[in-house]
SELUM-613244 format. One record per residue (C-alpha): residue in three letters; y, z, x. Coordinates in pm, 1 decimal. Layout:
BEGIN
+------+----------+----------+----------+
! code !       c2 !       c3 !       c1 !
+------+----------+----------+----------+
!  Ala !        Y !        Z !        X !
...
+------+----------+----------+----------+
This chain:
BEGIN
+------+----------+----------+----------+
! code !       c2 !       c3 !       c1 !
+------+----------+----------+----------+
!  Met !   1269.3 !    642.0 !   2280.8 !
!  Ala !   1091.4 !    892.8 !   2066.9 !
!  Asp !   1146.0 !   1169.4 !   2332.0 !
!  Ala !   1525.6 !   1127.1 !   2306.7 !
!  Val !   1538.3 !   1239.2 !   1939.3 !
!  Leu !   1281.9 !   1517.9 !   1939.0 !
!  Pro !   1258.4 !   1709.0 !   1714.5 !
!  Leu !   1387.5 !   1537.1 !   1395.9 !
!  Arg !   1403.2 !   1709.4 !   1072.5 !
!  Val !   1296.8 !   1447.0 !    808.7 !
!  Leu !   1327.7 !   1438.9 !    441.2 !
!  Leu !   1058.9 !   1195.6 !    321.3 !
!  Val !   1112.7 !   1077.3 !    -32.5 !
!  Ser !    816.4 !    892.2 !   -198.4 !
!  Gln !    708.0 !    879.2 !   -570.1 !
!  Tyr !    354.2 !    870.2 !   -420.3 !
!  Phe !    193.4 !   1105.4 !   -179.9 !
!  Trp !   -131.5 !   1281.5 !   -116.9 !
!  Pro !   -380.7 !   1306.8 !   -271.9 !
!  Glu !   -291.4 !    960.6 !   -373.7 !
!  Gly !   -434.6 !    716.0 !   -107.1 !
!  Phe !   -113.0 !    585.5 !     50.6 !
!  Tyr !    -28.6 !    518.7 !    411.0 !
!  Ile !    259.6 !    732.9 !    389.8 !
!  Asn !     25.3 !   1046.1 !    412.7 !
!  Ala !    -60.8 !    953.8 !    772.0 !
!  Val !    314.2 !    887.6 !    846.0 !
!  Ala !    393.9 !   1235.5 !    734.0 !
!  Arg !     99.1 !   1405.5 !    922.2 !
!  His !    171.1 !   1225.1 !   1243.7 !
!  Leu !    552.8 !   1296.2 !   1239.3 !
!  Ala !    458.1 !   1668.4 !   1189.4 !
!  Ala !    186.1 !   1659.6 !   1465.5 !
!  Arg !    446.6 !   1525.0 !   1712.2 !
!  Gly !    679.5 !   1817.8 !   1642.4 !
!  His !    919.5 !   1687.6 !   1379.7 !
!  Leu !   1006.1 !   1893.6 !   1081.4 !
!  Val !    912.7 !   1696.9 !    775.3 !
!  Glu !    974.1 !   1800.9 !    403.1 !
!  Val !    843.3 !   1562.2 !    127.1 !
!  Leu !   1006.8 !   1506.0 !   -217.1 !
!  Thr !    747.5 !   1347.6 !   -443.1 !
!  Gly !    591.7 !   1324.1 !   -786.8 !
!  Lys !    283.0 !   1457.5 !   -942.3 !
!  Pro !    -35.1 !   1243.0 !   -831.8 !
!  Asn !   -166.0 !    996.2 !  -1116.6 !
!  Tyr !   -208.2 !    669.8 !   -932.0 !
!  Pro !   -383.7 !    438.0 !   -979.1 !
!  Ala !   -591.6 !    567.8 !  -1278.5 !
!  Gly !   -279.6 !    658.6 !  -1495.7 !
!  Arg !   -367.6 !   1031.9 !  -1558.1 !
!  Phe !   -266.4 !   1331.1 !  -1333.7 !
!  Phe !   -513.9 !   1435.4 !  -1071.3 !
!  Pro !   -715.4 !   1762.2 !  -1132.3 !
!  Gly !   -505.5 !   2076.3 !  -1076.0 !
!  Tyr !   -174.9 !   1884.5 !  -1156.2 !
!  Arg !     16.1 !   1869.8 !  -1474.4 !
!  Gly !    336.7 !   1675.2 !  -1554.0 !
!  Gly !    576.9 !   1952.0 !  -1634.8 !
!  Gly !    732.1 !   2189.3 !  -1391.1 !
!  Cys !    807.1 !   2164.7 !  -1025.7 !
!  Gln !    546.2 !   2258.4 !   -764.0 !
!  Glu !    523.0 !   2338.6 !   -403.9 !
!  Glu !    232.1 !   2291.7 !   -157.0 !
!  Thr !    159.8 !   2240.2 !    211.8 !
!  Tyr !    -36.4 !   1938.3 !    346.2 !
!  His !   -102.1 !   1933.7 !    725.6 !
!  Gly !    213.2 !   2155.2 !    795.2 !
!  Val !    412.0 !   1944.6 !    582.5 !
!  Arg !    602.8 !   2110.5 !    294.8 !
!  Val !    565.8 !   1905.6 !    -23.7 !
!  His !    810.7 !   1936.0 !   -324.3 !
!  Arg !    650.8 !   1798.7 !   -659.8 !
!  Leu !    882.9 !   1701.4 !   -926.3 !
!  Pro !    799.4 !   1685.0 !  -1301.1 !
!  Met !    725.2 !   1332.6 !  -1422.5 !
!  Leu !    543.1 !   1129.5 !  -1680.0 !
!  Ala !    201.6 !    975.3 !  -1579.1 !
!  Arg !    165.2 !    598.1 !  -1571.9 !
!  Gly !    -84.8 !    579.5 !  -1849.2 !
!  His !   -141.3 !    200.4 !  -1942.5 !
!  Gly !    102.1 !    -64.4 !  -2045.4 !
!  Ala !    463.2 !   -160.5 !  -1958.1 !
!  Leu !    623.3 !     85.0 !  -2140.1 !
!  Arg !    433.0 !    377.2 !  -2000.1 !
!  Leu !    480.4 !    253.5 !  -1653.0 !
!  Ala !    858.5 !    203.6 !  -1702.7 !
!  Ala !    875.0 !    588.1 !  -1832.7 !
!  Asn !    677.3 !    682.4 !  -1507.9 !
!  Tyr !    919.9 !    505.4 !  -1289.3 !
!  Leu !   1224.7 !    652.3 !  -1461.3 !
!  Ser !   1089.2 !    987.3 !  -1490.2 !
!  Phe !   1067.9 !   1017.5 !  -1124.1 !
!  Val !   1430.3 !    899.4 !  -1073.8 !
!  Phe !   1568.3 !   1133.7 !  -1323.3 !
!  Ser !   1367.9 !   1431.4 !  -1190.4 !
!  Gly !   1477.8 !   1335.7 !   -837.4 !
!  Leu !   1841.1 !   1329.6 !   -958.7 !
!  Leu !   1827.8 !   1643.8 !  -1146.7 !
!  Phe !   1573.9 !   1881.3 !   -958.0 !
!  Gly !   1578.4 !   1728.8 !   -604.3 !
!  Pro !   1924.3 !   1877.5 !   -498.5 !
!  Trp !   1828.4 !   2206.6 !   -635.4 !
!  Arg !   1482.0 !   2214.4 !   -477.7 !
!  Leu !   1623.9 !   2106.7 !   -138.7 !
!  Arg !   1943.4 !   2306.1 !   -146.8 !
!  Arg !   1877.6 !   2495.1 !    171.8 !
!  Lys !   1679.7 !   2242.3 !    353.9 !
!  Pro !   1870.3 !   2064.5 !    613.2 !
!  Cys !   1770.3 !   1733.3 !    738.1 !
!  Asp !   1878.4 !   1479.6 !   1005.5 !
!  Val !   1757.7 !   1169.7 !    825.5 !
!  Ile !   1612.5 !   1077.0 !    475.9 !
!  Phe !   1329.1 !    828.0 !    481.5 !
!  Val !   1216.4 !    645.9 !    176.8 !
!  Tyr !    866.6 !    493.5 !    143.2 !
!  Ala !    911.3 !    226.6 !   -111.4 !
!  Pro !    644.1 !     39.1 !   -267.0 !
!  Ser !    705.5 !    -38.7 !   -634.5 !
!  Pro !    925.2 !    111.0 !   -790.1 !
!  Ile !   1219.9 !     59.2 !   -552.4 !
!  Leu !   1412.6 !    290.0 !   -788.9 !
!  Gln !   1271.2 !    598.4 !   -601.8 !
!  Ala !   1541.7 !    536.5 !   -342.2 !
!  Leu !   1829.2 !    626.4 !   -590.4 !
!  Pro !   1760.0 !   1006.7 !   -566.1 !
!  Ala !   1733.4 !    959.8 !   -177.4 !
!  Ile !   2089.0 !    785.0 !   -172.5 !
!  Phe !   2219.7 !   1070.5 !   -401.7 !
!  Leu !   2067.8 !   1329.8 !   -148.8 !
!  Gly !   2197.4 !   1123.0 !    150.1 !
!  Trp !   2541.5 !   1149.7 !    -15.5 !
!  Leu !   2520.6 !   1528.4 !    -83.0 !
!  Lys !   2385.5 !   1615.9 !    252.6 !
!  Arg !   2597.6 !   1365.0 !    436.0 !
!  Arg !   2282.9 !   1216.4 !    612.5 !
!  Pro !   2169.0 !    859.5 !    686.6 !
!  Val !   1899.8 !    691.8 !    451.5 !
!  Val !   1623.4 !    457.7 !    595.6 !
!  Leu !   1440.6 !    253.2 !    321.5 !
!  Trp !   1090.8 !    116.3 !    396.9 !
!  Val !   1060.3 !   -180.6 !    160.4 !
!  Gln !    683.5 !   -248.7 !     81.6 !
!  Asp !    733.1 !   -456.3 !   -246.9 !
!  Leu !   1025.1 !   -701.4 !   -336.5 !
!  Trp !   1208.1 !   -619.9 !   -660.0 !
!  Pro !   1274.3 !   -770.0 !   -906.6 !
!  Glu !   1035.4 !  -1049.3 !   -795.8 !
!  Ser !    721.1 !   -828.1 !   -832.2 !
!  Leu !    809.0 !   -722.8 !  -1181.8 !
!  Ser !    821.2 !  -1077.0 !  -1283.3 !
!  Ala !    513.4 !  -1182.4 !  -1100.3 !
!  Thr !    285.8 !   -915.5 !  -1233.3 !
!  Gly !    430.8 !   -981.2 !  -1596.1 !
!  Tyr !    570.8 !   -632.6 !  -1665.5 !
!  Ile !    923.0 !   -786.6 !  -1719.3 !
!  Arg !    991.8 !  -1151.1 !  -1819.6 !
!  Asn !   1325.6 !  -1109.2 !  -1978.6 !
!  Pro !   1590.7 !  -1294.7 !  -1742.7 !
!  Val !   1858.8 !  -1053.6 !  -1849.9 !
!  Val !   1658.7 !   -750.6 !  -1764.9 !
!  Leu !   1549.9 !   -898.5 !  -1433.8 !
!  Ser !   1923.2 !   -978.7 !  -1347.8 !
!  Leu !   2010.7 !   -604.6 !  -1422.0 !
!  Val !   1722.7 !   -492.3 !  -1198.6 !
!  Ala !   1843.1 !   -727.7 !   -934.3 !
!  Arg !   2184.3 !   -570.4 !   -951.5 !
!  Val !   2028.8 !   -213.6 !   -910.0 !
!  Val !   1833.6 !   -333.1 !   -611.8 !
!  Arg !   2145.4 !   -499.0 !   -454.4 !
!  Phe !   2310.5 !   -149.1 !   -499.0 !
!  Ile !   2027.2 !     23.5 !   -336.0 !
!  Tyr !   2001.2 !   -213.9 !    -37.1 !
!  Arg !   2374.6 !   -187.5 !     21.9 !
!  His !   2400.6 !    204.9 !      3.7 !
!  Val !   2131.9 !    282.4 !    261.9 !
!  Asp !   2179.0 !    280.7 !    635.2 !
!  Leu !   1870.3 !     85.0 !    750.2 !
!  Leu !   1618.5 !   -128.1 !    588.8 !
!  Leu !   1264.7 !   -165.5 !    718.5 !
!  Val !   1046.0 !   -437.2 !    576.6 !
!  Gln !    672.2 !   -454.1 !    586.3 !
!  Ser !    633.8 !   -827.9 !    614.3 !
!  Lys !    846.9 !  -1075.8 !    842.5 !
!  Ala !    896.7 !  -1304.1 !    533.0 !
!  Phe !   1066.0 !  -1013.8 !    345.1 !
!  Arg !   1377.8 !  -1053.7 !    569.9 !
!  Asp !   1471.1 !  -1373.5 !    389.0 !
!  Ala !   1465.1 !  -1212.1 !     51.8 !
!  Val !   1612.2 !   -865.3 !    140.9 !
!  Gly !   1883.6 !   -988.2 !    376.3 !
!  Pro !   2121.5 !  -1168.7 !    131.7 !
!  Met !   2108.0 !   -878.8 !    -99.1 !
!  Ala !   2163.6 !   -615.0 !    178.9 !
!  Ser !   2523.2 !   -731.4 !    278.1 !
!  Ser !   2585.0 !   -547.3 !    610.1 !
!  Thr !   2280.5 !   -321.5 !    600.2 !
!  Pro !   2052.0 !   -389.7 !    908.7 !
!  Val !   1710.4 !   -532.0 !    810.9 !
!  Leu !   1431.2 !   -481.4 !   1064.3 !
!  Tyr !   1071.3 !   -584.6 !   1042.2 !
!  Tyr !    838.6 !   -271.5 !   1051.7 !
!  Pro !    484.0 !   -336.7 !    953.5 !
!  Asn !    216.1 !    -85.0 !    819.6 !
!  Ser !    -60.0 !     69.9 !   1023.5 !
!  Val !   -360.3 !    256.8 !    855.4 !
!  Glu !   -487.5 !    602.1 !    833.8 !
!  Asp !   -627.4 !    721.3 !   1167.0 !
!  Val !   -953.5 !    786.8 !    992.6 !
!  Phe !  -1036.2 !    425.4 !   1084.0 !
!  Asp !  -1024.1 !    518.5 !   1457.1 !
!  Gly !  -1280.5 !    810.6 !   1431.7 !
!  Glu !  -1645.0 !    869.2 !   1346.3 !
!  Ala !  -1602.6 !    820.5 !    972.2 !
!  Ala !  -1775.3 !    482.6 !    979.7 !
!  Gln !  -2092.2 !    660.3 !   1068.8 !
!  Ala !  -2085.8 !    900.4 !    765.6 !
!  Pro !  -2333.9 !    860.8 !    486.3 !
!  Leu !  -2217.2 !    663.6 !    176.3 !
!  Pro !  -2107.6 !    881.4 !   -129.1 !
!  Val !  -2343.5 !    641.6 !   -333.0 !
!  Pro !  -2666.2 !    568.1 !   -143.7 !
!  Gly !  -2780.9 !    215.7 !   -157.2 !
!  Val !  -2443.2 !     67.1 !   -288.7 !
!  Met !  -2411.9 !   -152.4 !     23.2 !
!  Asp !  -2757.6 !   -288.1 !     35.1 !
!  Gly !  -2785.1 !   -662.1 !     81.0 !
!  Phe !  -2513.1 !   -901.5 !    189.9 !
!  Cys !  -2218.4 !   -702.8 !     52.0 !
!  Ile !  -1859.9 !   -830.4 !     16.7 !
!  Leu !  -1653.1 !   -540.2 !    -13.3 !
!  Phe !  -1331.6 !   -538.0 !   -213.4 !
!  Ala !  -1140.9 !   -187.9 !   -161.5 !
!  Gly !   -819.4 !    -75.4 !   -327.2 !
!  Asn !   -631.4 !   -113.5 !   -645.2 !
!  Ile !   -772.6 !   -327.2 !   -916.6 !
!  Gly !   -469.0 !   -460.8 !  -1100.5 !
!  Ser !   -306.1 !   -786.2 !  -1210.1 !
!  Ala !   -136.3 !   -842.6 !   -878.2 !
!  Gln !   -486.7 !   -864.0 !   -719.1 !
!  Ala !   -609.4 !  -1153.9 !   -949.8 !
!  Val !   -953.1 !  -1003.2 !   -964.3 !
!  Glu !  -1063.4 !  -1274.6 !  -1191.1 !
!  Val !  -1134.6 !  -1471.1 !   -878.4 !
!  Ile !  -1396.3 !  -1238.4 !   -777.6 !
!  Leu !  -1591.9 !  -1293.7 !  -1095.3 !
!  Glu !  -1557.4 !  -1667.4 !  -1074.3 !
!  Ala !  -1685.5 !  -1662.9 !   -719.9 !
!  Ala !  -1975.7 !  -1429.0 !   -815.9 !
!  Glu !  -2085.5 !  -1677.4 !  -1092.0 !
!  Arg !  -2094.4 !  -1954.9 !   -840.3 !
!  Leu !  -2318.1 !  -1750.9 !   -609.0 !
!  Thr !  -2599.6 !  -1635.6 !   -829.5 !
!  Asp !  -2848.7 !  -1870.3 !   -635.3 !
!  Leu !  -2786.1 !  -1640.6 !   -322.3 !
!  Pro !  -2964.7 !  -1311.6 !   -458.5 !
!  Glu !  -2872.1 !  -1111.6 !   -131.4 !
!  Val !  -2500.6 !  -1166.8 !   -181.3 !
!  Arg !  -2318.5 !   -893.1 !   -382.8 !
!  Phe !  -1946.4 !   -821.4 !   -452.4 !
!  Val !  -1879.2 !   -444.0 !   -424.5 !
!  Val !  -1533.4 !   -357.5 !   -574.7 !
!  Val !  -1440.0 !     -2.6 !   -480.7 !
!  Gly !  -1126.4 !    145.0 !   -639.4 !
!  Asp !   -954.0 !    189.3 !   -972.5 !
!  Gly !   -659.6 !     37.3 !  -1155.2 !
!  Ser !   -543.9 !   -125.3 !  -1463.1 !
!  Arg !   -791.0 !   -418.6 !  -1463.9 !
!  Arg !  -1104.9 !   -214.4 !  -1370.7 !
!  Asp !  -1222.5 !   -158.8 !  -1740.4 !
!  Trp !  -1181.1 !   -528.6 !  -1794.7 !
!  Met !  -1378.2 !   -614.5 !  -1495.6 !
!  Leu !  -1660.8 !   -379.5 !  -1619.7 !
!  Ala !  -1668.0 !   -542.3 !  -1956.5 !
!  Glu !  -1670.3 !   -910.0 !  -1808.4 !
!  Val !  -1946.7 !   -815.4 !  -1571.7 !
!  Ala !  -2145.5 !   -694.0 !  -1854.0 !
!  Arg !  -2045.7 !   -992.9 !  -2079.3 !
!  Arg !  -2124.3 !  -1253.5 !  -1813.2 !
!  Gly !  -2458.6 !  -1064.5 !  -1699.5 !
!  Leu !  -2333.5 !  -1055.1 !  -1325.4 !
!  Gly !  -2582.2 !   -844.7 !  -1145.4 !
!  Asn !  -2411.4 !   -944.6 !   -820.2 !
!  Val !  -2093.7 !   -743.4 !   -906.4 !
!  Val !  -2094.4 !   -362.7 !   -862.1 !
!  Leu !  -1799.6 !   -129.0 !   -949.8 !
!  Pro !  -1898.5 !    215.3 !   -811.7 !
!  Gly !  -1551.2 !    373.9 !   -880.6 !
!  Arg !  -1255.5 !    517.0 !   -671.8 !
!  Phe !  -1338.3 !    728.3 !   -358.5 !
!  Pro !  -1103.2 !    915.0 !   -102.3 !
!  Val !   -981.7 !    719.4 !    183.7 !
!  Glu !  -1194.8 !    917.2 !    415.7 !
!  Asn !  -1490.2 !    735.9 !    262.8 !
!  Met !  -1356.6 !    389.1 !    322.8 !
!  Pro !  -1473.9 !    346.1 !    690.0 !
!  Ala !  -1827.4 !    417.9 !    590.1 !
!  Phe !  -1810.0 !    154.0 !    312.5 !
!  Met !  -1631.0 !   -106.6 !    539.2 !
!  Ala !  -1869.2 !    -46.4 !    826.4 !
!  Arg !  -2181.0 !   -139.7 !    602.2 !
!  Ala !  -1997.4 !   -451.4 !    456.9 !
!  Glu !  -2069.8 !   -819.5 !    573.4 !
!  Ala !  -1721.0 !   -906.0 !    492.6 !
!  Leu !  -1401.8 !   -745.0 !    358.3 !
!  Leu !  -1231.7 !   -921.7 !     70.3 !
!  Val !   -845.3 !   -922.0 !      8.3 !
!  Thr !   -720.2 !  -1106.2 !   -304.8 !
!  Leu !   -364.0 !  -1178.4 !   -454.7 !
!  Ser !   -234.9 !  -1360.3 !   -733.9 !
!  Asp !    -87.9 !  -1699.2 !   -686.7 !
!  Arg !    295.2 !  -1615.5 !   -733.8 !
!  Pro !    573.5 !  -1696.2 !   -480.2 !
!  Ile !    642.8 !  -1329.2 !   -421.5 !
!  Phe !    291.1 !  -1271.1 !   -297.8 !
!  Arg !    318.5 !  -1548.1 !    -30.3 !
!  Gln !    564.9 !  -1323.0 !    143.5 !
!  Thr !    344.5 !   -993.2 !    103.8 !
!  Val !    101.6 !   -872.0 !    352.9 !
!  Pro !   -133.5 !   -618.0 !    136.9 !
!  Ser !   -155.4 !   -311.2 !    330.7 !
!  Lys !   -537.1 !   -326.5 !    316.8 !
!  Val !   -529.7 !   -622.5 !    556.2 !
!  Gln !   -439.9 !   -384.2 !    843.4 !
!  Ser !   -716.4 !   -138.1 !    726.5 !
!  Tyr !   -948.7 !   -445.5 !    733.5 !
!  Leu !   -851.6 !   -538.9 !   1086.4 !
!  Ala !   -901.4 !   -194.5 !   1213.0 !
!  Ala !  -1258.0 !   -176.2 !   1056.2 !
!  Gly !  -1373.3 !   -478.4 !   1286.3 !
!  Arg !  -1544.2 !   -656.1 !    999.3 !
!  Pro !  -1488.8 !  -1007.2 !    906.5 !
!  Ile !  -1218.7 !  -1069.3 !    644.3 !
!  Leu !  -1238.4 !  -1316.2 !    337.9 !
!  Ala !   -889.7 !  -1367.0 !    222.8 !
!  Ser !   -809.2 !  -1523.2 !   -122.5 !
!  Leu !   -433.3 !  -1547.2 !    -91.8 !
!  Asn !   -140.6 !  -1763.7 !     27.5 !
!  Gly !    137.8 !  -1719.2 !    282.0 !
!  Glu !    195.8 !  -1436.5 !    517.6 !
!  Gly !   -119.4 !  -1232.8 !    446.8 !
!  Ala !   -342.6 !  -1552.4 !    500.5 !
!  Glu !   -147.2 !  -1649.2 !    818.4 !
!  Leu !   -212.7 !  -1295.4 !    959.9 !
!  Val !   -590.7 !  -1333.2 !    907.1 !
!  Val !   -572.4 !  -1695.1 !   1065.7 !
!  Glu !   -360.6 !  -1558.5 !   1348.8 !
!  Ala !   -613.7 !  -1285.1 !   1426.2 !
!  Gly !   -920.3 !  -1508.9 !   1406.1 !
!  Ala !  -1058.0 !  -1256.2 !   1191.7 !
!  Gly !  -1214.8 !  -1442.6 !    895.0 !
!  Leu !  -1185.1 !  -1717.7 !    648.1 !
!  Cys !   -911.8 !  -1791.0 !    402.4 !
!  Ser !   -915.1 !  -1982.5 !     73.1 !
!  Pro !   -615.8 !  -2027.5 !   -166.4 !
!  Ala !   -510.3 !  -1750.2 !   -419.1 !
!  Glu !   -701.3 !  -1768.9 !   -749.6 !
!  Asp !   -942.5 !  -2028.7 !   -615.5 !
!  Gly !  -1273.7 !  -1906.2 !   -701.8 !
!  Arg !  -1457.1 !  -2213.3 !   -584.2 !
!  Gly !  -1295.3 !  -2187.0 !   -238.5 !
!  Leu !  -1391.7 !  -1825.1 !   -225.1 !
!  Ala !  -1740.6 !  -1891.5 !   -303.8 !
!  Glu !  -1749.3 !  -2177.8 !    -50.9 !
!  Asn !  -1617.4 !  -1931.8 !    225.3 !
!  Val !  -1879.0 !  -1673.4 !    126.0 !
!  Arg !  -2155.0 !  -1935.5 !    179.4 !
!  Arg !  -1986.1 !  -2034.4 !    516.7 !
!  Leu !  -2008.3 !  -1666.3 !    620.5 !
!  Tyr !  -2358.8 !  -1618.7 !    503.6 !
!  Ala !  -2467.7 !  -1922.3 !    699.2 !
!  Met !  -2331.2 !  -1783.3 !   1025.2 !
!  Ser !  -2550.2 !  -1587.0 !   1270.3 !
!  Pro !  -2475.2 !  -1194.3 !   1287.8 !
!  Glu !  -2323.1 !  -1266.2 !   1647.6 !
!  Gln !  -2070.9 !  -1511.3 !   1485.2 !
!  Arg !  -1971.3 !  -1257.3 !   1219.5 !
!  Ala !  -1944.0 !   -986.7 !   1472.5 !
!  Ala !  -1710.4 !  -1197.4 !   1670.9 !
!  Leu !  -1466.8 !  -1235.4 !   1379.7 !
!  Gly !  -1471.0 !   -869.1 !   1325.2 !
!  Ala !  -1392.8 !   -797.9 !   1698.8 !
!  Asn !  -1100.3 !  -1051.9 !   1692.5 !
!  Gly !   -957.4 !   -853.8 !   1395.6 !
!  Arg !  -1009.6 !   -524.6 !   1572.5 !
!  Arg !   -825.5 !   -658.0 !   1896.0 !
!  His !   -534.2 !   -807.1 !   1674.2 !
!  Tyr !   -490.5 !   -455.8 !   1511.7 !
!  Glu !   -482.7 !   -264.9 !   1845.6 !
!  Arg !   -231.4 !   -514.0 !   1966.5 !
!  His !      2.4 !   -534.8 !   1686.9 !
!  Phe !    -59.6 !   -243.2 !   1443.5 !
!  Ala !   -187.7 !     60.9 !   1640.9 !
!  Leu !    -66.2 !    386.2 !   1472.3 !
!  Asp !     45.7 !    537.4 !   1787.8 !
!  Val !    261.3 !    267.7 !   1877.3 !
!  Leu !    422.3 !    207.0 !   1533.1 !
!  Met !    481.4 !    586.0 !   1513.3 !
!  Asp !    684.7 !    583.0 !   1843.4 !
!  Glu !    889.7 !    288.5 !   1689.8 !
!  Leu !    938.3 !    456.4 !   1360.6 !
!  Val !   1069.7 !    777.0 !   1523.9 !
!  Gly !   1326.3 !    566.4 !   1727.5 !
!  His !   1431.3 !    402.8 !   1402.4 !
!  Leu !   1468.1 !    735.5 !   1233.0 !
!  Gly !   1657.3 !    880.7 !   1536.3 !
!  Thr !   1912.3 !    608.2 !   1570.3 !
!  Ala !   1964.3 !    546.4 !   1204.4 !
!  Gly !   2324.9 !    579.7 !   1091.5 !
!  Val !   2481.8 !    545.2 !   1443.1 !
!  Ser !   2671.7 !    252.0 !   1289.4 !
!  Gly !   2597.2 !    339.5 !    938.1 !
!  Lys !   2813.0 !    405.8 !    617.8 !
!  Lys !   2820.3 !    775.5 !    607.0 !
+------+----------+----------+----------+
């Protein structure tokens, strides 16, 4: 199916892109490596810390090259902290995309526009406008559900505002040519809002660094993974309900070898650091944020990999992208979440699950894992790796994506 559409000219629209650590980086690289011509329209990197990465500033447009992919960066405001700053960040990318995107891409032909859409879904608006100008189909890959995620994370609670957001989302879904959803459960939420737009399940894979020798590399912080370490890797935010980690840690102080290592950054990291100090939790370590290339080395030295989500209805439909990374790493998984993500861990036979925000249940599962033999823990990890290779292997999913992009718009609206 992929060979029938070679080569494609793909315009990839995403508010987030390298050096921010999102899976879309691997997608862009692999499309280019397969001979497709890829241009990226994106913002200035500032996720998750809320400040621009070194070498970038908010004003002005910028161009650079990433593994043969031309990257067009738009002016925008950094996330900062708080709901107002986050809203300004989201809207600034939309406005820049509408104002500057057509000019920056005025002589850039494309066959299809592909939108990678974690929050905010609003980033699809410039892509829809570009699709209209260029008369090209738009494929939207939905990573988060709006407006549900805004309500669940507490950024917006006003029902009138949420209703207005829902109307915008409905407009977006109905003005693209194909909707891809990262979770099977998303289809029930997206389908009724999408009208006649096709909705297909298309899951995330992981960066190909997890298939290489990076797991054997030295750690950037020597000794941080000593002992029986439970590793949490990724965004430290309200959606992750990181309070559950501290509650479990308090219940496990009688097992001095057990430590929680929380690698990453986000809006709740400073709160976690303060709470660790206030509670005197010597079994919780927050070494900071590191590039994705370092993650296999951290994961390979962990006794288990921890994924957590808040106890909200929307998160029962969500599969955190780190679950695929954990499966690929071949280590046991401790899941403190409900719904689709927990079902995936159980289906893979890759670890132990406890309900979302249940610190007691998480602590009990850590004790169960600690009591297992090394062979039993290795078997859980091997189960996860086999499930990854069977269902989420990057090469297989890239073939599928090329097929979706190549056939988009055959019965579309444009």
